[in-house]
BASE-897564 format. One record per residue: z, x negated, y negated of N, C-alpha, C in turn. Coordinates in steps of 0.02 Angstrom, whole numbers, plus 32768, in hexadecimal, padded with zeros to 4 digits. Atoms other than C-alpha are relative to their C-alpha. Layout:
N
+------+------+------+------+------+------+------+------+------+
:   nw :   nu :   nv :  caw :  cau :  cav :   cw :   cu :   cv :
+------+------+------+------+------+------+------+------+------+
:    Z :    X :    Y :    Z :    X :    Y :    Z :    X :    Y :
...
+------+------+------+------+------+------+------+------+------+
END
This chain:
106
+------+------+------+------+------+------+------+------+------+
:   nw :   nu :   nv :  caw :  cau :  cav :   cw :   cu :   cv :
+------+------+------+------+------+------+------+------+------+
: 8016 : 8007 : 8045 : 82C3 : 7F42 : 82B0 : 7FEB : 8046 : 7FE6 :
: 800F : 7FBE : 801B : 82B4 : 7FD9 : 8240 : 7FB8 : 8004 : 7FE7 :
: 8046 : 7FF4 : 8011 : 820D : 8026 : 820F : 7FEC : 7FE2 : 7FBC :
: 800F : 801B : 8043 : 8217 : 7FF0 : 8158 : 7FF3 : 7FB5 : 8004 :
: 8009 : 8048 : 7FF8 : 822B : 7F3A : 818B : 7FC0 : 7FF0 : 8026 :
: 803F : 8009 : 7FDC : 819C : 7F49 : 8208 : 7FC5 : 8009 : 7FD2 :
: 8035 : 7FF3 : 8030 : 8130 : 7F90 : 817E : 7FF7 : 7FC5 : 7FD1 :
: 8003 : 803A : 802D : 815B : 7F00 : 8109 : 7FE4 : 7FC3 : 8024 :
: 801B : 8038 : 7FD9 : 8137 : 7E81 : 8193 : 7FB5 : 8007 : 8008 :
: 8047 : 7FF3 : 7FF7 : 808F : 7ED2 : 81B2 : 7FD9 : 7FF6 : 7FBF :
: 801F : 800B : 8042 : 8069 : 7ECE : 80F8 : 7FF6 : 7FB4 : 7FF4 :
: 8006 : 8048 : 8005 : 808A : 7E13 : 80FA : 7FC9 : 7FE4 : 802D :
: 8035 : 8015 : 7FD2 : 8018 : 7DFE : 8191 : 7FBB : 8011 : 7FE3 :
: 803F : 7FEB : 801F : 7F8F : 7E60 : 8138 : 7FEE : 7FD1 : 7FC6 :
: 800C : 802F : 8037 : 7FA2 : 7DEC : 80A2 : 7FE4 : 7FBE : 801B :
: 8016 : 8040 : 7FE4 : 7F8F : 7D51 : 810E : 7FBB : 8007 : 8021 :
: 8041 : 7FF4 : 7FE1 : 7EF8 : 7DA0 : 8165 : 7FCB : 8012 : 7FCB :
: 802D : 7FF0 : 8038 : 7EAA : 7DC1 : 80B9 : 7FE4 : 8047 : 8005 :
: 8013 : 7FBA : 7FFA : 7EA6 : 7E7D : 80D6 : 8020 : 802C : 7FCB :
: 7FE3 : 7FDB : 8038 : 7EFC : 7EAE : 8033 : 7FD4 : 7FF9 : 7FC3 :
: 8022 : 8001 : 8041 : 7EAC : 7EDC : 7F8E : 8037 : 8009 : 7FCC :
: 7FCD : 7FFB : 8034 : 7F16 : 7EC0 : 7EF2 : 7FDF : 8004 : 7FBC :
: 8019 : 7FFA : 8043 : 7F02 : 7EE2 : 7E3A : 7FE2 : 8045 : 7FF5 :
: 8015 : 7FBB : 800C : 7EDF : 7F8B : 7DEA : 7FB4 : 8009 : 8006 :
: 8048 : 7FF7 : 8001 : 7E25 : 7F73 : 7DCC : 7FE2 : 7FF6 : 8046 :
: 801A : 800E : 7FBD : 7E04 : 7F2A : 7E78 : 8011 : 8038 : 8031 :
: 7FEB : 7FC9 : 7FD4 : 7E67 : 7FB4 : 7ED0 : 7FD7 : 803F : 7FF0 :
: 8028 : 7FC6 : 8013 : 7E0D : 803C : 7E6C : 7FB9 : 7FFA : 801C :
: 8044 : 800C : 7FE7 : 7D64 : 7FF0 : 7E99 : 7FFD : 8009 : 804C :
: 7FFD : 7FFB : 7FB7 : 7D95 : 7FE3 : 7F51 : 8009 : 8048 : 8017 :
: 7FF7 : 7FB9 : 7FEF : 7DCF : 8099 : 7F54 : 7FBE : 8025 : 7FF9 :
: 8040 : 7FDF : 800D : 7D2B : 80D3 : 7F07 : 7FCC : 7FEE : 8035 :
: 8031 : 8017 : 7FCF : 7CC7 : 806C : 7F85 : 8015 : 800F : 8048 :
: 7FE9 : 7FEF : 7FBD : 7D2D : 80AC : 8019 : 8015 : 7FC4 : 8029 :
: 7FEE : 803E : 7FDD : 7D6C : 7FFE : 8045 : 804A : 7FFA : 8010 :
: 7FB8 : 8004 : 7FF1 : 7E27 : 8023 : 804C : 8016 : 803E : 8026 :
: 7FE6 : 7FCB : 7FD5 : 7E8A : 808C : 80C6 : 8043 : 801A : 7FE8 :
: 7FBC : 7FEF : 8014 : 7F36 : 808D : 8077 : 8012 : 7FDA : 7FC0 :
: 7FEC : 801F : 803F : 7F7C : 806C : 7FC9 : 804B : 8006 : 7FF9 :
: 7FB8 : 8001 : 800E : 802F : 8038 : 7FA4 : 8009 : 7FF7 : 7FB5 :
: 7FEE : 8007 : 8046 : 8072 : 8054 : 7EF5 : 804C : 7FFD : 7FFC :
: 7FB7 : 800A : 8003 : 8122 : 8018 : 7EC9 : 8023 : 803D : 7FE1 :
: 7FD6 : 7FCA : 801B : 81A8 : 809C : 7EAB : 800F : 7FF6 : 7FB7 :
: 7FEC : 8010 : 8045 : 81D7 : 8043 : 7E0B : 7FC4 : 7FEB : 7FD5 :
: 803C : 800F : 8028 : 8124 : 8034 : 7DCC : 7FF8 : 8033 : 7FC8 :
: 800B : 7FD5 : 803B : 80E0 : 8087 : 7D2E : 7FE7 : 8045 : 8013 :
: 8011 : 7FBA : 7FF1 : 80CD : 8144 : 7D2A : 7FB6 : 800F : 7FF6 :
: 8047 : 7FF1 : 800D : 801E : 8148 : 7CDD : 7FD4 : 7FE1 : 8036 :
: 8026 : 8022 : 7FCC : 7FDC : 80CB : 7D5D : 800A : 8025 : 8043 :
: 7FF1 : 7FDB : 7FC3 : 8031 : 812B : 7DE9 : 7FD6 : 8040 : 8002 :
: 8027 : 7FC3 : 8003 : 7FDD : 81CC : 7DB0 : 7FB6 : 7FF3 : 800B :
: 8046 : 8011 : 7FF8 : 7F33 : 8178 : 7DA4 : 7FEF : 7FF3 : 8049 :
: 800F : 8010 : 7FBA : 7F3D : 8134 : 7E55 : 800F : 803A : 802F :
: 7FF3 : 7FC5 : 7FD8 : 7F89 : 81D3 : 7E9C : 7FC2 : 802C : 7FFF :
: 803B : 7FD6 : 8007 : 7EF5 : 8236 : 7E59 : 7FC3 : 7FE1 : 8023 :
: 803A : 8022 : 7FE3 : 7E75 : 81B4 : 7E8F : 8002 : 8001 : 804C :
: 7FFA : 8002 : 7FB7 : 7EB8 : 81A5 : 7F41 : 7FF8 : 8046 : 801D :
: 8009 : 7FBC : 7FE8 : 7EBF : 8262 : 7F53 : 7FB7 : 8014 : 8001 :
: 8046 : 7FEB : 8004 : 7E0C : 827B : 7F1A : 7FD4 : 7FDA : 8031 :
: 8027 : 8026 : 7FCF : 7DCC : 81F1 : 7F8F : 8020 : 8002 : 8045 :
: 7FDF : 7FF6 : 7FBF : 7E40 : 8225 : 801E : 8019 : 7FBE : 801F :
: 7FE2 : 803F : 7FEA : 7E9C : 817F : 802B : 804C : 8009 : 8001 :
: 7FB8 : 7FFA : 7FFB : 7F51 : 8175 : 8065 : 8022 : 7FDA : 7FC7 :
: 7FDD : 801C : 803A : 7FCC : 8150 : 7FD7 : 804B : 8002 : 800D :
: 7FB8 : 8003 : 7FF4 : 8081 : 8118 : 7FE3 : 8024 : 7FE0 : 7FC5 :
: 7FD5 : 801C : 8033 : 810A : 80FA : 7F63 : 8044 : 7FEF : 801D :
: 7FC1 : 800C : 7FDD : 818F : 80CF : 7FE3 : 801F : 7FBC : 7FEE :
: 7FE7 : 8044 : 800B : 819E : 8015 : 7FB8 : 800D : 7FF2 : 7FB6 :
: 7FF3 : 8015 : 8044 : 81E5 : 7FC3 : 7F1D : 7FD6 : 7FC2 : 7FF0 :
: 8024 : 803D : 8014 : 8194 : 7F36 : 7EB9 : 801B : 7FC3 : 8024 :
: 7FE0 : 803A : 7FE0 : 8211 : 7EBB : 7F01 : 7FED : 7FFC : 804A :
: 8012 : 8000 : 7FBA : 81EC : 7EEF : 7FB4 : 7FB7 : 7FEB : 800B :
: 8046 : 8013 : 7FFC : 8130 : 7EE0 : 7F98 : 7FF9 : 7FB5 : 7FF2 :
: 8003 : 8047 : 8011 : 8149 : 7E35 : 7F46 : 801B : 7FD5 : 8039 :
: 7FE3 : 8027 : 7FC9 : 81B9 : 7DF7 : 7FD3 : 7FD2 : 7FFF : 803D :
: 802B : 7FFB : 7FC4 : 8140 : 7E33 : 805A : 7FBF : 7FDA : 7FF7 :
: 8043 : 801D : 8009 : 809F : 7DF3 : 800C : 8002 : 7FBC : 7FDE :
: 7FFD : 803F : 8025 : 80DA : 7D5F : 7FA4 : 7FDE : 8005 : 7FBD :
: 8020 : 7FF5 : 8041 : 8087 : 7DAC : 7F0B : 8028 : 8034 : 7FD9 :
: 7FDC : 7FD0 : 802A : 80DE : 7E04 : 7E7A : 7FCF : 8037 : 7FEC :
: 802E : 7FC9 : 800C : 807C : 7EA7 : 7E81 : 8024 : 8043 : 8008 :
: 7FE5 : 7FBD : 7FF6 : 80A2 : 7F5F : 7E6F : 7FCC : 802B : 8023 :
: 8036 : 7FDA : 7FE1 : 7FFD : 7F94 : 7EBE : 7FDB : 7FD3 : 8031 :
: 8028 : 8023 : 7FCE : 7FAD : 7F59 : 7F60 : 7FDE : 8034 : 802C :
: 8026 : 7FD3 : 7FD5 : 7F2A : 7FAA : 7FCE : 7FED : 7FDB : 8040 :
: 800F : 801D : 7FBF : 7F0A : 7F8B : 8087 : 7FB7 : 8011 : 8012 :
: 8047 : 7FF4 : 7FF2 : 7E52 : 7F75 : 80B3 : 7FF0 : 8004 : 804B :
: 800D : 8000 : 7FB9 : 7E62 : 7F65 : 8170 : 8019 : 8041 : 8021 :
: 7FF0 : 7FC0 : 7FE0 : 7E60 : 8005 : 81D8 : 803B : 7FFA : 8030 :
: 7FCB : 8009 : 7FCE : 7ED2 : 7FC0 : 8261 : 8045 : 7FF6 : 7FE0 :
: 7FC2 : 800A : 8025 : 7F58 : 7F81 : 81E9 : 8017 : 8042 : 7FE1 :
: 7FEF : 7FC1 : 8023 : 7F51 : 8025 : 8188 : 801A : 8034 : 8031 :
: 7FEB : 7FCE : 7FCE : 7F62 : 808F : 8225 : 8049 : 7FF4 : 8015 :
: 7FBC : 8011 : 7FEA : 7FFF : 8033 : 825E : 8032 : 800B : 7FC7 :
: 7FD4 : 7FF6 : 803A : 8049 : 8035 : 81AE : 800E : 804A : 7FF4 :
: 7FF7 : 7FB7 : 8009 : 802D : 80F2 : 81A3 : 8032 : 801A : 8033 :
: 7FCF : 7FEC : 7FCD : 808D : 8106 : 8247 : 8047 : 7FEF : 7FEA :
: 7FBE : 8015 : 8017 : 811F : 80A2 : 8201 : 8017 : 802A : 7FC4 :
: 7FEF : 7FD6 : 803A : 8119 : 8106 : 815E : 8018 : 8045 : 8017 :
: 7FEE : 7FBD : 7FE7 : 811E : 81AA : 81BD : 8045 : 7FFF : 8022 :
: 7FC0 : 8006 : 7FDE : 81AF : 8170 : 822A : 8039 : 7FF6 : 7FCE :
: 7FCD : 800D : 8033 : 820E : 8131 : 8191 : 8010 : 8041 : 7FD9 :
: 7FF5 : 7FC1 : 8023 : 81F6 : 81D9 : 8138 : 8028 : 8031 : 802A :
: 7FDD : 7FD3 : 7FD4 : 8235 : 8237 : 81D0 : 804A : 7FEF : 8006 :
: 7FBA : 8015 : 7FFA : 82D7 : 81D1 : 81D6 : 8027 : 800B : 7FC0 :
: 7FDD : 7FF6 : 8040 : 82FF : 81F0 : 811F : 8013 : 8048 : 7FF6 :
+------+------+------+------+------+------+------+------+------+
END
């Protein structure tokens, strides 16, 4: 199984374990409070929202990824979202590994 699929499977597991934060306001609040480890923003999401979350995650030193599309996020989580954040350290660590491996193969 390729790394991208493993990442999506793990995202689905995190959803079922209630370790995801969704919605712009909720994700912003969680970033400010240090409750999230990794933020996924869809490649095909809005530019102004992408800029806002890029800046916010950089200033709070939170990992940020735009590798996935809206459709991939929706298929993995069962929710039509362009923004999801992972609140569990273990899930985030493994997802970061898969992201790094996926970037190296491209």
